MDAnalysis code that builds the backbone (N, CA, C; Angstrom):
import MDAnalysis as mda
import numpy as np

u = mda.Universe.empty(306, n_residues=102, atom_resindex=np.repeat(np.arange(102), 3), trajectory=True)
u.add_TopologyAttr("name", ["N", "CA", "C"] * 102)
u.add_TopologyAttr("resid", np.arange(1, 103))
u.add_TopologyAttr("resname", ["MET", "SER", "ARG", "LEU", "LEU", "THR", "ASP", "ASP", "GLU", "ILE", "SER", "ARG", "GLN", "LEU", "GLY", "ASP", "LEU", "PRO", "GLY", "TRP", "GLU", "ARG", "ASP", "GLY", "GLU", "ALA", "ILE", "VAL", "ALA", "THR", "ILE", "GLU", "ALA", "PRO", "ASP", "PHE", "PRO", "ALA", "ALA", "ILE", "ARG", "ILE", "VAL", "ALA", "THR", "ALA", "ALA", "ASP", "GLU", "ALA", "GLU", "GLN", "MET", "ASN", "HIS", "HIS", "PRO", "ASP", "ILE", "ASP", "ILE", "ARG", "TRP", "ARG", "THR", "THR", "ARG", "TRP", "LEU", "LEU", "THR", "SER", "HIS", "ASP", "ALA", "GLY", "GLY", "LEU", "THR", "GLN", "LEU", "ASP", "VAL", "GLU", "LEU", "ALA", "HIS", "ARG", "ILE", "ASN", "ALA", "ALA", "ALA", "ARG", "ALA", "GLU", "GLY", "ALA", "SER", "LEU", "ASP", "GLY"])
u.atoms.positions = np.array([
    [103.685, 109.459, 98.594],
    [103.602, 108.285, 97.819],
    [104.172, 107.968, 99.450],
    [103.561, 106.010, 98.813],
    [104.171, 105.278, 99.568],
    [104.808, 104.733, 99.626],
    [105.591, 104.264, 100.621],
    [107.314, 103.819, 99.881],
    [106.774, 102.178, 99.379],
    [107.483, 101.719, 98.535],
    [107.194, 100.158, 98.461],
    [108.034, 99.696, 99.120],
    [107.519, 97.989, 98.675],
    [107.391, 96.909, 100.088],
    [108.713, 96.577, 100.028],
    [109.562, 95.812, 100.733],
    [110.594, 94.114, 100.111],
    [109.508, 93.734, 99.607],
    [110.460, 92.275, 99.232],
    [110.692, 91.195, 99.047],
    [110.310, 90.718, 100.122],
    [109.908, 90.507, 100.771],
    [110.178, 89.976, 102.811],
    [108.219, 90.375, 103.302],
    [108.131, 91.932, 102.672],
    [107.307, 92.123, 103.608],
    [105.879, 91.707, 102.940],
    [106.502, 91.987, 101.683],
    [105.405, 91.443, 100.356],
    [105.345, 90.030, 100.735],
    [106.385, 88.779, 100.872],
    [105.692, 87.816, 100.642],
    [105.140, 87.412, 101.727],
    [105.562, 87.648, 103.070],
    [104.838, 87.586, 104.608],
    [103.157, 88.697, 104.843],
    [103.124, 89.628, 104.218],
    [102.071, 89.945, 104.502],
    [101.008, 88.659, 103.070],
    [101.469, 88.355, 102.022],
    [100.837, 87.397, 101.749],
    [100.209, 85.847, 101.726],
    [100.961, 86.251, 103.147],
    [100.888, 84.565, 103.538],
    [99.542, 85.595, 104.343],
    [99.140, 86.606, 104.947],
    [97.408, 86.813, 105.441],
    [96.707, 86.993, 104.465],
    [96.739, 86.379, 103.411],
    [96.059, 87.447, 101.528],
    [96.027, 85.609, 100.840],
    [94.148, 84.948, 101.533],
    [94.219, 83.454, 100.652],
    [94.086, 84.753, 99.481],
    [94.244, 83.435, 98.062],
    [93.943, 83.759, 97.478],
    [94.735, 84.986, 96.099],
    [95.742, 85.407, 97.237],
    [95.736, 86.896, 96.267],
    [97.986, 86.332, 96.070],
    [97.862, 86.527, 95.254],
    [100.244, 85.590, 94.830],
    [100.796, 87.058, 93.619],
    [101.600, 87.001, 93.878],
    [102.557, 88.367, 93.330],
    [102.785, 87.657, 92.470],
    [102.535, 88.570, 91.278],
    [102.948, 89.264, 89.651],
    [103.563, 90.446, 89.033],
    [104.994, 89.972, 89.297],
    [106.195, 90.988, 88.948],
    [105.799, 92.114, 90.303],
    [105.937, 92.647, 89.473],
    [105.468, 94.386, 90.678],
    [104.031, 94.661, 90.684],
    [102.734, 94.005, 91.201],
    [101.817, 93.408, 91.808],
    [101.639, 92.096, 92.054],
    [100.133, 92.016, 92.764],
    [99.455, 91.636, 92.877],
    [98.777, 91.205, 92.722],
    [97.910, 89.604, 92.362],
    [96.653, 89.035, 91.952],
    [95.799, 87.766, 92.583],
    [94.673, 88.457, 92.487],
    [93.697, 87.372, 92.552],
    [92.495, 87.050, 91.857],
    [91.932, 86.040, 92.234],
    [91.202, 86.172, 91.456],
    [90.135, 84.651, 92.615],
    [89.102, 85.881, 92.180],
    [87.295, 85.537, 92.652],
    [86.424, 85.463, 92.457],
    [86.046, 83.666, 93.025],
    [84.534, 83.421, 92.483],
    [83.294, 83.429, 93.259],
    [82.265, 84.206, 92.699],
    [81.569, 84.426, 93.562],
    [80.935, 83.518, 93.158],
    [79.715, 83.206, 93.948],
    [78.672, 82.574, 93.861],
    [78.004, 82.492, 92.827],
    [77.089, 83.725, 91.940],
    [76.973, 83.893, 90.840],
    [76.707, 85.835, 90.474],
    [76.259, 85.570, 89.459],
    [76.918, 87.234, 88.615],
    [76.774, 88.368, 89.512],
    [75.580, 88.466, 89.971],
    [75.140, 89.352, 91.043],
    [75.875, 89.492, 92.251],
    [76.301, 88.503, 93.204],
    [77.489, 88.835, 94.216],
    [79.129, 89.262, 92.846],
    [78.868, 88.910, 92.186],
    [80.585, 89.246, 92.031],
    [80.615, 90.678, 91.218],
    [78.912, 91.237, 90.804],
    [78.942, 92.502, 91.548],
    [78.820, 93.366, 92.212],
    [78.256, 92.393, 93.146],
    [78.207, 92.865, 94.251],
    [79.586, 93.820, 95.343],
    [80.731, 92.457, 95.069],
    [81.561, 92.188, 95.718],
    [82.964, 93.552, 94.975],
    [82.242, 93.852, 93.335],
    [82.616, 94.845, 92.618],
    [82.604, 96.435, 93.282],
    [81.054, 97.003, 93.721],
    [80.973, 97.555, 94.065],
    [81.158, 97.968, 95.155],
    [81.684, 97.408, 96.273],
    [81.476, 97.947, 97.399],
    [83.664, 97.447, 97.105],
    [83.947, 97.073, 96.765],
    [85.605, 97.706, 96.784],
    [85.682, 98.108, 96.027],
    [84.901, 99.597, 95.146],
    [84.968, 100.571, 93.930],
    [84.884, 101.674, 95.420],
    [83.878, 101.198, 96.241],
    [83.260, 102.131, 97.199],
    [85.482, 101.852, 98.690],
    [85.463, 100.627, 98.532],
    [86.355, 100.657, 99.591],
    [87.864, 102.052, 98.631],
    [87.970, 101.649, 97.710],
    [89.753, 101.563, 96.409],
    [89.059, 103.282, 96.755],
    [87.189, 103.430, 96.413],
    [87.906, 105.512, 95.209],
    [87.402, 106.233, 97.202],
    [87.357, 105.260, 98.712],
    [88.070, 105.801, 99.605],
    [89.281, 105.978, 99.861],
    [90.110, 105.034, 99.649],
    [91.795, 105.394, 99.346],
    [92.412, 106.066, 98.477],
    [91.179, 105.947, 97.191],
    [92.189, 106.762, 96.703],
    [93.246, 105.995, 95.047],
    [93.210, 104.797, 95.499],
    [93.813, 103.696, 94.914],
    [92.956, 103.145, 94.814],
    [92.965, 103.087, 93.144],
    [92.251, 102.171, 92.411],
    [92.508, 100.761, 91.583],
    [92.059, 99.825, 91.859],
    [92.589, 98.179, 90.922],
    [92.239, 98.385, 90.305],
    [92.832, 97.570, 89.914],
    [92.191, 96.571, 88.263],
    [91.363, 95.817, 87.277],
    [90.150, 95.673, 87.194],
    [89.428, 94.657, 88.099],
    [89.010, 93.699, 86.214],
    [89.133, 92.619, 85.598],
    [88.153, 92.248, 85.044],
    [87.472, 90.966, 85.677],
    [86.232, 91.258, 85.227],
    [84.539, 90.056, 85.274],
    [84.208, 89.267, 84.222],
    [84.293, 88.933, 84.610],
    [83.242, 87.351, 83.826],
    [82.416, 86.572, 84.555],
    [81.860, 86.788, 84.707],
    [80.509, 86.228, 84.852],
    [80.194, 86.148, 86.271],
    [80.397, 85.408, 86.212],
    [80.687, 85.209, 88.032],
    [82.481, 84.991, 88.701],
    [83.010, 85.691, 87.242],
    [84.936, 85.367, 88.081],
    [85.059, 86.993, 87.731],
    [85.948, 87.167, 88.994],
    [86.273, 88.593, 88.858],
    [87.962, 88.187, 89.368],
    [89.034, 88.481, 88.737],
    [89.954, 88.767, 88.235],
    [90.364, 90.844, 88.743],
    [91.295, 90.482, 89.220],
    [92.134, 91.410, 90.367],
    [93.337, 91.916, 90.048],
    [93.852, 93.581, 89.563],
    [95.121, 93.315, 90.425],
    [95.970, 94.432, 91.088],
    [97.080, 94.385, 91.555],
    [96.857, 95.671, 92.267],
    [98.039, 96.312, 91.918],
    [98.453, 97.064, 92.422],
    [100.224, 97.563, 92.557],
    [100.134, 99.253, 92.175],
    [100.921, 99.813, 93.069],
    [101.097, 101.407, 92.977],
    [101.590, 102.042, 92.022],
    [101.322, 103.182, 90.288],
    [101.436, 103.457, 89.694],
    [102.034, 104.197, 90.000],
    [102.051, 105.060, 90.874],
    [103.022, 105.876, 90.637],
    [103.926, 106.227, 92.041],
    [103.931, 104.836, 92.677],
    [105.163, 104.364, 93.316],
    [106.441, 103.469, 92.268],
    [105.514, 102.441, 91.548],
    [106.289, 101.423, 91.149],
    [106.699, 100.380, 91.117],
    [105.363, 100.080, 91.484],
    [105.430, 98.671, 92.859],
    [104.640, 98.700, 93.427],
    [104.675, 97.663, 94.683],
    [102.878, 97.230, 95.772],
    [103.662, 97.982, 96.667],
    [102.911, 98.973, 97.567],
    [102.969, 99.829, 98.750],
    [102.409, 98.764, 99.456],
    [101.986, 99.620, 101.258],
    [101.090, 99.706, 101.926],
    [99.711, 98.915, 101.364],
    [99.137, 99.839, 100.523],
    [97.991, 100.626, 99.977],
    [97.282, 99.379, 98.886],
    [98.461, 98.745, 98.489],
    [97.650, 97.779, 97.497],
    [97.512, 96.194, 98.886],
    [98.045, 95.758, 99.778],
    [98.005, 94.771, 100.559],
    [96.858, 95.280, 101.603],
    [96.467, 96.460, 101.762],
    [95.401, 97.144, 103.117],
    [93.997, 97.096, 101.340],
    [94.282, 96.886, 100.509],
    [92.559, 96.931, 99.903],
    [92.613, 95.540, 99.268],
    [93.627, 95.098, 99.331],
    [93.502, 93.742, 98.852],
    [92.920, 92.564, 100.291],
    [93.097, 93.261, 101.919],
    [92.497, 92.426, 102.130],
    [91.123, 92.862, 102.857],
    [90.718, 94.687, 102.577],
    [89.425, 95.073, 102.402],
    [88.212, 94.226, 100.441],
    [88.817, 93.383, 99.494],
    [88.890, 93.441, 98.257],
    [88.348, 92.126, 99.266],
    [88.660, 90.789, 99.839],
    [88.893, 90.177, 100.581],
    [87.471, 89.937, 101.190],
    [87.120, 91.413, 101.972],
    [86.171, 91.126, 102.577],
    [84.797, 90.664, 102.691],
    [85.293, 91.752, 101.050],
    [83.959, 91.997, 100.193],
    [83.565, 90.984, 100.092],
    [84.070, 90.211, 99.845],
    [84.229, 88.711, 99.276],
    [83.738, 87.479, 100.016],
    [84.163, 87.327, 101.412],
    [83.776, 86.530, 102.351],
    [82.305, 86.993, 102.093],
    [81.672, 88.632, 102.249],
    [80.860, 88.643, 102.866],
    [80.049, 88.604, 101.756],
    [80.327, 88.250, 100.335],
    [79.121, 88.191, 99.123],
    [78.818, 85.997, 99.702],
    [80.066, 85.618, 99.977],
    [80.246, 83.983, 100.096],
    [80.774, 83.751, 98.760],
    [81.842, 84.454, 98.677],
    [83.334, 84.272, 97.234],
    [84.145, 82.969, 97.774],
    [84.652, 82.628, 96.419],
    [85.459, 81.587, 96.834],
    [87.095, 81.946, 97.153],
    [87.656, 82.103, 97.698],
    [89.057, 83.207, 98.196],
    [89.582, 82.232, 97.137],
    [90.067, 81.092, 96.224],
    [91.317, 80.014, 96.031],
    [91.289, 80.206, 94.880],
    [89.872, 81.363, 93.916],
    [90.445, 81.397, 93.146],
    [89.905, 80.512, 91.941],
])
């Protein structure tokens, strides 16, 4: 199990994650894709990354808008796995021309 991040570590690392913010013991982002197929490609790419990491996000898809929630349930809060997966989700979003500002 990964160790929980401190509040300072979370705040510092969120500075490098456009579009992500803390929501209690999770980090969340809303990503606007250019269209529905692009949103699905972002989800598919992120799903592959998540499976490789054995760390799976909560995802909501509404047309071209995706909402992401990351937390480490087994650790009871935020770990480095959440931050790493958020970076990978952002990379997938950028590759599809998505807006990371929600």
